[in-house]
C-alpha positions in Angstrom: -45.9 56.1 3.3 -46.1 57.9 6.6 -43.5 60.5 5.6 -43.7 63.9 7.2 -43.3 66.8 4.8 -40.8 69.6 5.6 -42.5 72.4 7.4 -43.9 74.2 4.3 -45.0 77.3 6.2 -41.5 78.1 7.4 -39.7 77.6 4.1 -39.1 80.8 2.2 -38.0 81.5 -1.4 -36.8 85.0 -2.0 -38.7 86.2 1.1 -42.0 84.6 0.2 -43.7 81.3 1.2 -42.2 78.5 -0.9 -45.2 77.7 -2.9 -45.4 81.3 -4.1 -41.7 82.3 -4.2 -40.7 79.2 -6.2 -42.4 80.8 -9.3 -39.8 83.6 -9.1 -37.0 81.1 -9.8 -38.4 80.4 -13.3 -37.7 83.9 -14.7 -34.4 84.0 -12.9 -33.4 80.7 -14.4 -34.6 81.9 -17.8 -32.4 85.0 -17.4 -29.3 82.8 -16.8 -30.1 80.8 -19.9 -30.8 84.0 -21.8 -27.2 85.0 -21.1 -25.8 81.6 -22.1 -27.9 81.5 -25.2 -26.0 84.4 -26.6 -23.8 81.7 -28.1 -26.5 81.4 -30.8 -26.0 85.0 -31.7 -22.5 84.4 -32.9 -23.5 85.2 -36.5 -23.8 88.9 -35.4 -20.1 88.9 -34.6 -18.8 87.1 -37.6 -18.8 89.7 -40.4 -17.3 92.5 -38.1 -14.6 90.0 -36.9 -13.9 88.9 -40.5 -13.4 92.6 -41.5 -11.4 93.6 -38.4 -9.2 90.5 -38.2 -9.0 89.7 -41.9 -10.2 86.1 -41.5 -12.4 84.0 -43.8 -16.0 82.9 -43.3 -14.8 79.4 -42.7 -12.5 80.6 -40.0 -15.1 82.8 -38.4 -17.5 79.9 -37.7 -14.9 77.9 -35.9 -15.2 79.6 -32.5 -18.9 78.9 -32.5 -18.5 75.3 -33.5 -15.9 74.7 -30.8 -18.1 76.4 -28.2 -20.9 74.0 -28.9 -18.6 71.0 -28.7 -17.1 72.0 -25.4 -20.5 73.0 -24.1 -21.9 69.5 -24.8 -18.7 67.8 -23.5 -18.6 69.7 -20.2 -22.2 69.0 -19.3 -21.7 65.4 -18.1 -18.5 66.4 -16.2 -20.3 69.3 -14.5 -23.2 67.1 -13.7 -21.1 65.0 -11.3 -19.8 68.0 -9.5 -23.0 70.1 -9.0 -24.2 67.9 -6.0 -20.8 68.1 -4.4 -20.0 71.8 -5.1 -23.5 73.1 -4.7 -25.9 74.8 -7.2 -25.0 78.4 -6.2 -21.2 78.0 -6.3 -21.4 76.0 -9.6 -23.6 78.8 -11.1 -21.2 81.5 -9.9 -18.1 79.7 -11.2 -19.7 78.9 -14.6 -20.9 82.5 -15.0 -17.4 83.8 -14.3 -15.9 81.4 -16.9 -18.5 82.4 -19.5 -17.9 86.1 -19.0 -14.2 85.6 -18.9 -14.3 83.9 -22.3 -16.1 86.9 -23.8 -13.6 89.3 -22.2 -10.6 87.4 -23.3 -12.1 87.2 -26.8 -12.1 91.0 -27.0 -8.4 91.1 -26.4 -7.3 88.7 -29.1 -6.6 89.6 -32.7 -6.2 86.1 -34.2 -8.7 83.4 -35.0 -6.8 80.9 -32.9 -7.2 83.1 -29.9 -11.0 83.3 -30.6 -11.2 79.5 -30.8 -9.5 79.2 -27.4 -11.2 82.1 -25.6 -14.7 82.0 -27.1 -14.8 78.4 -28.2 -13.1 76.6 -25.3 -13.5 79.0 -22.3 -17.0 80.2 -23.0 -18.1 76.8 -24.1 -16.9 75.2 -20.9 -18.6 77.9 -18.9 -21.9 77.3 -20.6 -21.6 73.6 -19.9 -20.9 74.2 -16.2 -24.0 76.5 -15.7 -26.6 75.1 -18.1 -27.9 72.2 -16.0 -28.3 74.2 -12.7 -31.4 76.3 -13.5 -33.1 73.1 -14.9 -32.2 71.1 -11.8 -33.5 73.9 -9.5 -36.7 74.3 -11.4 -37.5 70.6 -11.5 -36.8 70.2 -7.7 -39.1 73.1 -6.7 -41.9 71.9 -9.1 -42.1 68.2 -8.5 -45.7 68.1 -9.5 -45.1 69.9 -12.9 -41.5 69.2 -13.7 -41.9 69.3 -17.5 -43.6 72.7 -17.5 -41.1 74.2 -15.1 -38.1 72.9 -17.1 -39.7 73.9 -20.4 -40.3 77.5 -19.3 -36.8 77.7 -17.9 -35.1 76.4 -21.0 -37.2 78.8 -23.1 -34.6 81.5 -22.1 -31.9 79.7 -24.1 -34.0 79.3 -27.2 -35.3 82.9 -27.3 -32.0 84.5 -26.4 -31.1 85.5 -30.0 -34.3 87.6 -30.1 -32.9 89.8 -27.3 -29.1 89.4 -27.4 -28.7 89.5 -31.2 -30.3 93.0 -31.7 -28.5 94.2 -28.5 -25.1 93.0 -29.7 -25.8 94.5 -33.1 -26.5 97.9 -31.6 -23.4 97.7 -29.3 -21.3 96.8 -32.3 -22.6 99.9 -34.2 -21.8 102.1 -31.3 -18.5 100.6 -29.9 -17.3 98.1 -32.6 -17.1 94.4 -32.2 -14.3 93.7 -29.7 -15.5 96.2 -27.1 -18.9 94.7 -27.5 -17.6 91.3 -26.5 -16.0 92.9 -23.4 -19.2 94.7 -22.4 -21.2 91.5 -22.7 -18.6 89.5 -20.8 -18.7 91.9 -17.9 -22.5 92.0 -18.0 -22.8 88.2 -18.0 -20.5 87.8 -15.0 -22.5 90.4 -13.0 -25.9 89.1 -13.9 -25.2 85.4 -13.5 -23.2 85.9 -10.2 -26.1 87.8 -8.6 -28.7 85.3 -9.7 -26.5 82.5 -8.6 -27.3 83.5 -5.0 -30.9 82.4 -5.6 -30.2 79.0 -7.1 -30.9 77.0 -4.0 -32.5 73.6 -3.9 -35.5 72.8 -1.6 -35.1 70.5 1.3 -34.9 66.8 0.4 -38.4 65.3 -0.3 -40.0 68.8 -0.3 -43.4 68.8 -1.9 -46.2 71.4 -2.2 -48.8 70.6 0.5 -51.5 69.5 -1.9 -49.0 67.3 -3.9 -47.6 65.8 -0.7 -51.1 64.7 0.4 -51.7 63.0 -3.0 -48.3 61.4 -2.9 -49.2 59.5 0.3 -51.8 57.6 -1.7 -49.3 56.5 -4.4 -46.9 53.6 -4.2 -43.3 54.7 -3.7 -41.3 55.0 -6.9 -38.5 52.6 -7.6 -35.8 53.8 -10.1 -33.2 51.8 -12.0 -30.1 51.5 -9.7 -27.7 51.6 -12.7 -28.2 54.0 -15.5 -26.2 52.0 -18.0 -28.3 48.8 -17.3 -31.6 50.5 -18.0 -33.2 50.1 -21.5 -34.8 53.5 -21.0 -31.4 55.1 -20.9 -30.4 53.7 -24.3 -33.8 54.5 -25.7 -33.7 58.1 -24.5 -30.1 58.6 -25.6 -30.7 57.3 -29.1 -34.0 59.2 -29.5 -32.3 62.4 -28.3 -29.4 61.9 -30.7 -31.8 61.3 -33.6 -33.9 64.4 -32.8 -30.8 66.5 -32.4 -29.3 65.2 -35.7 -32.5 66.1 -37.5 -33.2 69.4 -35.7 -29.7 70.9 -35.9 -29.3 69.7 -39.5 -32.5 71.5 -40.4 -31.4 74.7 -38.5 -28.1 74.6 -40.4 -29.7 74.4 -43.8 -32.8 76.5 -43.3 -31.5 79.6 -45.1 -29.6 77.7 -47.8 -32.7 75.6 -48.7 -34.8 78.7 -48.9 -32.5 80.4 -51.2 -31.3 77.4 -53.3 -34.5 75.3 -53.7 -37.4 77.8 -53.0 -35.4 80.6 -54.5 -36.3 83.3 -52.0 -34.0 86.3 -51.5 -31.6 86.4 -48.5 -33.8 89.0 -46.6 -36.9 86.7 -46.8 -34.7 83.8 -45.8 -33.5 85.7 -42.7 -37.0 86.6 -41.7 -38.1 83.0 -42.1 -35.4 81.9 -39.7 -36.7 84.4 -37.2 -40.2 82.8 -37.6 -38.7 79.3 -37.1 -36.9 80.5 -33.9 -40.3 81.4 -32.4 -41.6 77.9 -33.0 -38.4 76.6 -31.5 -39.0 78.7 -28.4 -42.7 78.1 -27.7 -42.4 74.3 -28.2 -40.3 74.0 -25.1 -42.9 74.7 -22.4 -45.5 73.0 -24.5 -43.6 69.7 -24.9 -42.6 69.9 -21.2 -46.2 70.2 -20.2 -47.1 67.3 -22.6 -44.5 65.1 -21.0 -46.0 65.8 -17.6 -49.5 64.9 -18.8 -48.8 61.8 -21.1 -46.5 58.9 -21.2 -43.0 60.0 -22.4 -43.1 57.3 -25.1 -46.3 58.8 -26.6 -44.9 62.3 -26.7 -41.7 61.2 -28.3 -43.5 59.3 -31.0 -45.7 62.3 -31.6 -42.6 64.4 -32.2 -41.2 62.0 -34.7 -44.5 61.9 -36.6 -44.3 65.7 -36.9 -40.7 65.3 -38.2 -41.9 62.7 -40.7 -44.6 65.0 -42.0 -42.1 67.9 -42.2 -39.7 65.6 -44.2 -42.4 64.6 -46.7 -43.4 68.3 -47.3 -39.8 69.5 -47.5 -38.7 66.8 -49.9 -41.5 67.7 -52.3 -40.9 71.5 -52.1 -40.1 73.3 -55.3 -39.3 76.8 -56.6 -41.8 79.3 -55.3 -43.5 77.0 -52.7 -42.8 79.3 -49.8 -45.8 78.0 -47.7 -44.5 74.4 -47.9 -41.0 75.6 -46.9 -42.3 77.6 -44.0 -44.5 74.8 -42.8 -41.8 72.1 -42.9 -39.0 74.1 -41.3 -41.3 75.5 -38.6 -42.0 71.8 -37.7 -38.3 70.9 -37.7 -37.4 73.8 -35.4 -40.6 73.1 -33.3 -39.6 69.5 -32.6 -36.0 70.3 -31.8 -37.1 72.8 -29.2 -39.5 70.2 -27.9 -36.8 67.7 -27.4 -34.7 70.2 -25.4 -37.5 70.2 -22.9 -38.5 66.6 -23.2 -35.1 65.1 -22.7 -34.5 66.6 -19.3 -38.1 65.9 -18.2 -37.8 62.3 -19.3 -34.6 62.0 -17.4 -36.6 63.0 -14.3 -39.3 60.6 -15.1 -37.2 57.5 -15.7 -34.3 58.0 -13.3 -33.8 59.2 -9.7 -34.3 63.0 -9.5 -31.6 63.2 -6.8 -29.1 62.2 -9.5 -30.5 64.4 -12.2 -27.4 66.5 -12.8 -25.2 63.5 -13.4 -27.9 61.6 -15.4 -28.8 64.5 -17.7 -25.2 65.4 -18.2 -24.6 61.9 -19.5 -27.7 61.9 -21.7 -26.8 65.3 -23.0 -23.8 63.8 -24.8 -26.4 62.6 -27.3 -26.9 66.3 -28.2 -23.2 66.7 -29.0 -23.1 63.5 -31.1 -26.2 64.3 -33.0 -25.0 67.9 -33.7 -21.6 66.8 -34.9 -22.7 64.0 -37.2 -25.8 65.9 -38.4 -24.0 69.0 -39.5 -21.2 67.0 -41.2 -23.7 64.6 -43.0 -25.8 67.4 -44.5 -22.8 69.2 -45.9 -21.5 65.9 -47.4 -24.9 65.1 -49.0 -25.1 68.5 -50.5 -21.6 68.1 -51.9 -22.3 64.6 -53.3 -25.7 65.2 -54.9 -25.6 68.9 -55.5 -28.9 69.5 -53.6 -30.3 69.4 -50.1 -33.3 67.4 -51.2 -31.7 64.1 -50.3 -31.1 65.2 -46.8 -34.9 65.0 -46.1 -34.9 61.3 -47.1 -32.3 60.6 -44.5 -34.2 62.6 -41.9 -37.4 60.7 -42.7 -35.6 57.4 -42.3 -34.2 58.5 -39.0 -37.7 59.6 -37.9 -39.0 56.1 -38.6 -36.0 54.6 -36.7 -36.9 57.0 -33.8 -40.5 55.7 -33.7 -39.2 52.1 -33.5 -36.7 52.9 -30.8 -39.4 54.7 -28.8 -41.8 51.8 -29.1 -39.2 49.2 -28.0 -37.1 51.0 -25.4 -39.1 53.9 -23.8 -41.5 51.6 -22.1 -40.2 52.0 -18.6 -42.3 54.3 -16.5 -41.0 55.3 -13.1 -44.3 55.9 -11.5 -45.1 52.6 -9.8 -43.2 49.6 -8.4 -44.7 47.6 -11.2 -42.4 49.3 -13.7 -39.0 48.7 -12.1 -36.1 48.1 -14.5 -33.2 46.1 -13.3 
């Protein structure tokens, strides 16, 4: 109560009044994540590298797997340093590391070198940068954090639509290793330039209209210790479950189409492109929903969709293309939604000033869900000879997710009546 807002009229963003210029930070953040999301286009590089280096399919997937592990592992570490180093410097350093990983990958002729350069170096670079555009967007849009974060993270999800065809064209023209070098140099240049714009607003900055409304609302009290908050454990487990289901579904999308529905590889590849659209558009949608409704309600809604997808997928048979497309569109849709919901819920439940550290810790759920999920689906396929039983496990986890949401995501950080100790 009684606070005085920073002088809104004198604050500029990219040369424009803050309330207008802040919208330019969304496409800039999307562009950074577009560059980082090229990691999901690794399949474009695999066959050319297998042919050029004489490696197996199992070996060619290792750099990608290692990159995801180091990306997830670096996020919580980077989160603690972003407030100390600064958003612009962190972005610049991360962009250089990402690009350097690609450049060094172009110089190696062994799979071990690719694992080290692409997997470790680029993966660490992605983990350093990833949280910054989300942090910047959420701070400049305090009244619509979910929408801003969802739009920004859309760049990561839709990256393969742009970078995969681009990489394929470059490979056709220059071969695979020069393509990695070109992309590395481009990423360093693009991210370094955009890093200069990744500036946070003054502390307590609010759009004028939002500031006037905030004066009529009781001040927000957040948990003082993340690890003593039931919302933390609820969010972490919900995110891990959603990631387990979503990344498992992504990993088996094409095999299920070919083995169970018996579609040809071309149709399976086109189906995956359709699923990726659902994965992308769900991010701003679920971000917006998390702004408008209680996080608990949105989370339960996502698990209900997953449960429906599991029921449809488990009953799918040869030739039932519509059921296959419907179920896997929902799986991809919900995973994309959680990649917007989780950071937005972090902002809802915990102090936004500590967002980088808090989301970095919560993001470890993504790594755990990804690792266990991909291993479990392969094991189930080996044991039972079919992917059908995977959907029973997913359905069970969706039910567990609903229970966890109901019990542990009750905390709401919007009034002093909802304080968690």
